[in-house]
C-alpha positions in Angstrom: 96.9 -47.7 -143.4 99.9 -45.3 -144.1 102.5 -46.4 -146.6 105.8 -47.8 -145.6 108.1 -44.9 -144.8 105.4 -42.4 -144.0 103.5 -41.5 -140.8 101.6 -38.8 -139.1 103.3 -37.0 -136.4 100.2 -36.9 -134.2 99.0 -40.3 -135.3 95.4 -39.4 -135.3 94.3 -40.6 -138.7 96.3 -43.8 -138.2 94.8 -44.3 -134.7 91.4 -43.9 -136.2 91.9 -46.5 -138.8 93.5 -48.8 -136.2 90.3 -48.7 -134.0 88.1 -49.3 -136.9 90.0 -52.4 -137.8 89.8 -53.7 -134.3 86.0 -53.3 -134.4 86.0 -55.3 -137.6 87.8 -58.1 -136.0 91.1 -57.3 -137.8 93.3 -55.9 -134.9 94.5 -57.2 -131.6 94.3 -55.6 -128.1 96.4 -57.5 -125.6 95.8 -56.4 -121.9 93.1 -53.9 -123.0 89.4 -54.2 -122.3 86.7 -54.2 -124.9 85.0 -51.4 -123.0 88.0 -49.2 -123.2 88.4 -49.7 -126.9 84.7 -48.8 -127.6 85.0 -45.7 -125.5 88.2 -44.8 -127.6 86.2 -45.5 -130.8 83.1 -43.7 -129.8 83.9 -40.2 -131.1 85.7 -41.4 -134.3 82.7 -43.4 -135.4 93.5 -62.6 -128.7 96.8 -62.7 -126.8 100.1 -62.9 -128.7 103.1 -65.0 -127.7 105.6 -63.7 -125.2 109.4 -63.7 -125.9 111.2 -66.9 -124.8 113.8 -64.7 -122.8 113.1 -64.7 -119.1 113.0 -61.4 -117.4 115.5 -60.9 -114.4 114.5 -58.8 -111.5 116.8 -56.6 -109.8 117.4 -57.5 -106.1 117.0 -54.9 -103.5 116.3 -51.2 -104.7 114.5 -50.5 -107.7 117.2 -48.5 -109.2 120.8 -50.0 -109.5 123.1 -46.8 -109.7 123.8 -44.6 -106.8 121.5 -41.7 -106.3 123.3 -39.0 -104.2 120.8 -36.4 -103.0 122.9 -33.5 -104.4 122.2 -35.0 -108.0 118.8 -36.7 -107.8 115.3 -36.3 -106.3 114.1 -39.8 -105.6 110.3 -40.4 -106.6 109.3 -44.0 -105.9 110.9 -46.2 -108.6 112.1 -43.1 -110.4 114.9 -40.6 -110.0 114.7 -37.0 -111.3 118.0 -35.2 -112.2 118.4 -32.0 -110.3 119.2 -29.1 -112.9 121.8 -27.5 -110.9 123.9 -30.7 -111.0 124.0 -30.2 -114.9 125.8 -27.1 -114.8 129.2 -27.4 -116.4 128.6 -31.1 -117.6 128.6 -30.2 -121.3 126.1 -30.9 -123.9 125.4 -34.6 -123.1 124.1 -35.8 -119.7 126.7 -38.0 -118.1 125.3 -41.4 -117.6 125.6 -41.1 -113.9 123.3 -38.0 -113.9 120.8 -39.3 -116.3 117.3 -39.4 -114.8 115.6 -42.9 -114.3 112.1 -43.8 -115.3 111.1 -47.4 -114.2 107.6 -48.9 -114.2 108.9 -51.6 -111.6 112.6 -52.3 -110.8 115.7 -52.3 -113.0 116.4 -55.8 -114.3 119.9 -57.0 -114.1 120.5 -58.8 -117.4 123.6 -60.5 -118.9 124.5 -59.5 -122.5 125.8 -62.9 -123.3 122.5 -64.6 -122.4 120.2 -61.9 -123.9 118.2 -62.6 -127.0 115.9 -60.4 -129.1 113.0 -62.4 -130.6 111.0 -61.1 -133.5 107.9 -62.9 -134.2 104.4 -62.1 -135.7 102.3 -62.4 -138.9 104.1 -59.2 -140.1 107.1 -61.4 -141.0 107.5 -63.8 -143.8 107.1 -67.3 -142.9 104.3 -69.9 -142.3 100.6 -68.7 -142.7 99.2 -66.9 -139.8 102.3 -66.1 -137.8 105.6 -65.6 -139.4 108.8 -67.5 -138.6 110.3 -66.4 -135.4 113.8 -65.0 -135.7 116.4 -64.2 -132.9 119.3 -62.0 -132.6 122.1 -62.2 -130.0 124.0 -59.3 -128.6 127.0 -60.1 -130.7 124.6 -60.5 -133.8 123.4 -56.7 -133.3 127.0 -55.5 -132.8 128.0 -57.2 -136.2 125.6 -55.1 -138.1 126.2 -51.6 -139.4 126.3 -49.1 -136.3 124.5 -45.8 -136.3 125.3 -43.0 -133.8 122.8 -40.4 -132.8 122.6 -37.7 -130.0 119.0 -37.4 -128.8 117.0 -36.6 -125.8 114.9 -39.0 -123.9 112.0 -37.4 -121.9 109.2 -38.7 -119.9 105.7 -37.5 -121.2 105.0 -36.4 -117.6 108.2 -34.2 -117.3 107.0 -30.9 -115.8 103.8 -32.4 -114.5 104.2 -30.8 -111.0 103.7 -27.5 -112.6 100.1 -28.1 -113.6 99.5 -27.9 -109.7 102.1 -25.3 -108.6 101.5 -22.9 -111.4 98.0 -23.6 -112.7 96.1 -25.1 -109.7 95.2 -28.0 -111.8 94.9 -31.5 -110.0 96.7 -34.3 -112.2 97.8 -37.8 -111.4 101.2 -39.3 -111.8 104.9 -38.8 -110.6 105.2 -35.0 -109.7 108.3 -34.4 -111.9 109.4 -30.8 -112.1 111.7 -30.4 -115.2 114.3 -33.1 -114.5 112.9 -36.3 -116.2 115.0 -35.4 -119.4 118.5 -36.2 -120.6 120.5 -36.1 -123.7 123.0 -38.8 -124.7 124.9 -40.1 -127.8 123.4 -43.4 -128.6 125.2 -46.0 -130.6 123.3 -49.1 -132.1 121.6 -50.4 -135.2 118.6 -49.1 -137.1 115.5 -51.0 -136.3 114.7 -50.9 -140.0 117.8 -53.1 -140.6 116.7 -55.7 -138.0 113.4 -55.8 -139.4 114.5 -56.5 -142.9 116.9 -59.1 -141.8 114.1 -60.7 -139.9 112.0 -61.0 -143.1 109.6 -58.0 -143.0 106.5 -58.8 -144.8 104.7 -56.3 -147.2 101.7 -56.9 -144.9 103.2 -55.4 -141.7 101.7 -52.4 -140.3 102.5 -52.3 -136.6 105.8 -53.0 -134.8 105.7 -53.5 -130.9 108.7 -53.7 -128.7 108.4 -55.2 -125.5 110.6 -54.9 -122.3 112.1 -57.5 -120.1 111.4 -55.8 -116.8 108.9 -57.3 -114.4 105.1 -57.2 -115.3 103.5 -53.9 -114.3 100.4 -53.9 -111.9 98.2 -50.8 -111.8 95.0 -50.5 -109.8 95.2 -54.2 -108.8 95.4 -55.3 -112.6 98.3 -57.0 -114.1 99.0 -55.2 -117.4 101.9 -57.4 -118.4 105.3 -56.3 -119.5 105.8 -52.7 -120.8 105.1 -52.5 -124.5 103.8 -50.0 -127.0 103.2 -50.4 -130.8 104.9 -48.1 -133.4 103.4 -47.5 -136.9 105.6 -49.4 -139.4 106.5 -46.0 -141.1 107.9 -44.7 -137.9 109.8 -47.9 -137.1 111.4 -47.8 -140.6 112.4 -44.2 -140.3 114.7 -43.2 -137.5 114.3 -45.6 -134.6 117.4 -47.3 -133.1 118.2 -50.4 -131.0 120.8 -48.8 -128.9 123.5 -50.7 -127.1 125.9 -47.9 -126.0 125.3 -44.6 -124.2 128.0 -41.8 -124.2 130.5 -44.3 -125.5 129.9 -47.0 -122.7 127.6 -50.0 -122.9 124.2 -49.1 -121.6 124.0 -49.1 -117.9 121.6 -51.3 -116.3 119.1 -48.4 -115.3 119.1 -47.2 -118.9 118.2 -50.5 -120.7 121.2 -52.8 -120.6 121.9 -54.7 -122.9 119.7 -53.1 -125.5 116.9 -50.4 -125.6 114.7 -48.9 -128.2 115.3 -45.1 -128.9 112.6 -43.2 -130.7 114.1 -39.7 -131.2 112.0 -36.7 -130.1 108.9 -39.0 -129.1 107.6 -39.4 -125.6 110.0 -41.5 -123.5 107.4 -44.5 -123.2 108.0 -45.3 -126.9 111.8 -45.9 -126.2 111.4 -49.4 -124.6 114.3 -50.1 -122.2 115.6 -53.9 -121.8 113.9 -54.8 -125.1 113.7 -58.6 -125.4 110.8 -59.1 -128.0 109.4 -57.2 -131.1 106.0 -58.3 -132.5 105.8 -57.4 -136.2 102.1 -57.4 -137.0 99.8 -57.3 -140.1 97.1 -56.2 -137.8 96.9 -52.8 -135.8 97.9 -53.4 -132.1 96.9 -52.0 -128.8 98.3 -52.1 -125.3 97.6 -50.3 -122.2 100.3 -47.8 -123.1 98.6 -46.5 -126.1 95.1 -46.6 -124.8 94.7 -45.9 -121.0 98.0 -44.4 -120.9 99.7 -41.8 -123.0 96.7 -40.1 -124.4 95.2 -36.8 -123.3 92.0 -36.9 -121.2 90.1 -33.9 -119.7 87.6 -31.1 -120.5 89.8 -29.7 -123.3 90.2 -33.1 -125.1 87.8 -35.5 -126.9 85.9 -37.8 -124.5 87.8 -40.9 -125.8 91.2 -39.0 -125.2 93.5 -37.7 -127.8 95.4 -39.9 -130.4 98.3 -41.7 -128.7 101.1 -39.2 -127.8 104.2 -39.2 -130.2 106.3 -36.1 -130.4 107.5 -34.3 -127.2 106.6 -30.6 -126.6 108.8 -27.6 -126.0 110.4 -26.6 -122.8 113.2 -24.6 -121.1 115.0 -25.0 -117.8 117.5 -23.0 -115.8 120.8 -24.8 -114.5 119.7 -23.6 -111.1 118.2 -25.0 -107.9 114.8 -23.7 -106.9 115.3 -20.8 -104.6 118.8 -20.3 -105.3 120.4 -17.0 -103.9 122.2 -14.1 -105.5 124.0 -11.2 -104.1 122.7 -7.8 -104.9 125.0 -5.8 -107.1 127.1 -8.6 -108.4 127.1 -9.6 -112.0 126.3 -13.2 -112.7 125.6 -15.3 -115.8 122.4 -17.4 -115.9 122.7 -20.7 -117.8 120.0 -23.2 -119.1 118.9 -25.4 -121.9 115.8 -25.5 -124.2 114.5 -28.3 -126.3 111.5 -29.2 -128.5 110.2 -32.5 -130.1 109.0 -30.7 -133.1 112.2 -28.8 -134.2 115.5 -27.4 -133.5 115.6 -24.5 -130.9 115.7 -21.2 -133.1 115.8 -18.6 -130.0 115.5 -18.3 -126.3 114.2 -15.2 -124.5 114.9 -14.7 -120.7 112.9 -12.5 -118.1 114.6 -11.7 -114.8 111.7 -9.6 -113.6 108.7 -12.1 -113.7 107.8 -11.6 -117.3 107.6 -7.7 -117.4 110.5 -7.7 -120.0 112.3 -10.1 -122.1 116.1 -10.4 -123.4 117.4 -12.7 -126.1 119.7 -15.3 -124.6 123.0 -16.3 -126.2 122.7 -19.8 -127.8 125.8 -22.1 -127.2 124.9 -24.9 -129.6 124.3 -25.1 -133.3 120.4 -25.5 -133.2 119.6 -29.3 -134.1 116.5 -31.5 -133.9 116.2 -34.2 -131.4 118.6 -32.5 -128.8 118.6 -29.4 -126.6 120.4 -26.1 -127.0 122.3 -24.6 -124.1 122.1 -20.9 -123.6 123.2 -18.0 -121.1 122.3 -14.5 -120.2 124.2 -12.1 -118.0 122.3 -10.6 -115.1 123.1 -8.1 -112.4 120.4 -8.0 -109.7 120.1 -4.5 -108.2 118.2 -5.0 -105.0 117.4 -7.6 -102.5 114.1 -9.5 -102.6 112.3 -12.4 -104.2 112.4 -12.8 -107.9 111.1 -15.1 -110.7 113.1 -16.1 -113.6 111.4 -17.0 -116.8 112.9 -18.7 -120.1 110.9 -19.1 -123.3 112.1 -20.9 -126.3 110.8 -20.9 -129.8 111.7 -23.7 -132.2 112.3 -23.9 -136.1 108.6 -24.6 -136.7 107.5 -21.4 -135.0 106.3 -23.1 -131.9 106.8 -20.9 -128.8 106.2 -21.9 -125.1 102.9 -20.5 -124.0 102.1 -18.8 -120.6 99.6 -21.6 -119.8 99.7 -25.2 -120.7 96.3 -26.8 -121.6 95.7 -29.3 -118.9 95.0 -33.0 -119.0 94.0 -35.4 -116.3 97.3 -37.3 -116.3 99.5 -34.3 -116.4 101.4 -35.1 -119.7 103.1 -32.6 -122.1 103.4 -29.6 -119.7 104.9 -26.9 -122.1 104.2 -23.6 -120.4 107.0 -21.1 -119.3 108.1 -22.2 -115.8 108.5 -19.5 -113.0 111.8 -20.2 -111.4 112.0 -18.6 -107.9 115.2 -17.1 -106.6 116.2 -14.7 -103.9 118.5 -11.7 -104.0 120.4 -11.0 -100.8 
């Protein structure tokens, strides 16, 4: 197991050890079939207690806040932000414009009644399972507060472009690029809460669990959304956030408390968190076995290691098919972000990729958030055009022309061809 305070960014080695411990009877896999785990283990040669807090289900629509069509594209239980709606909004995404990713429906919870329950054999206490510890909302707010600006992004953001640009068939919600948002989050370090709960030296995995309704997929009840984190990551930079852009968390974004795992795929940032299992054994859930791994011809038969860091992307603050008058000067605006480093440069093509010009960056490059940029353009003649933006981060990673496909359409990172018309 990795030492406390350290972890691998791709989780590959840790995942291999986790699987081997399961085979030896020293790991638990709640809601995951033995066949699935044996498949995962092939190429790399008991049910836990639920939190006592009762989940509250939202009445009526699956999303509470208004979803005006000029701001959002509704996608089932989800809502994608329209990029043109972000123009002029500043560095952070306003709460009312922030995308929504729900497995079921937004629960309406009362902060006064909310409790966070920590339990498991990774806490100090009685043999077998440590003494459960509870924190109320006011208990968390009494702890030292931390503020962090970071993006949250669904792992499937950009999924639609596997089909539209690459002709690949993938499953899942057909997000374009609007399943991402940046906010200033305020809360407490998960590390502080774990230590106050009595973290044991034997702990290896930390699994937050949401209070939204149980999720049913393919006729199978998978339980409440939950996903384990290696202890090293949990102690590194993870927040239990209770504010978003200076306001209490809105219902759709995790009220009263959510997990924030900066730069990792959005599924790690569990909303409406009500319980955290702290385990001395490696843990599995459907959200790090059947989901949120890469499957397909370019990947191992058992799938990749569980997804952790997000990839690199760029988007124009423009509607698809926007029109521009020929001969008039305009300024193109957009944003780029990466899960592996700060944005170092952005290049833009206004001729379908034949030539590229450097964009002007409007933010000091920082990890965990995006950088806004702009480029002047004077289209000279009517006709259809494709605008392209290509970012490079401080690790040297540059957006490719083509994304490596996977069956569930995760981590699309290719340059997106944005159609416009000059009239």
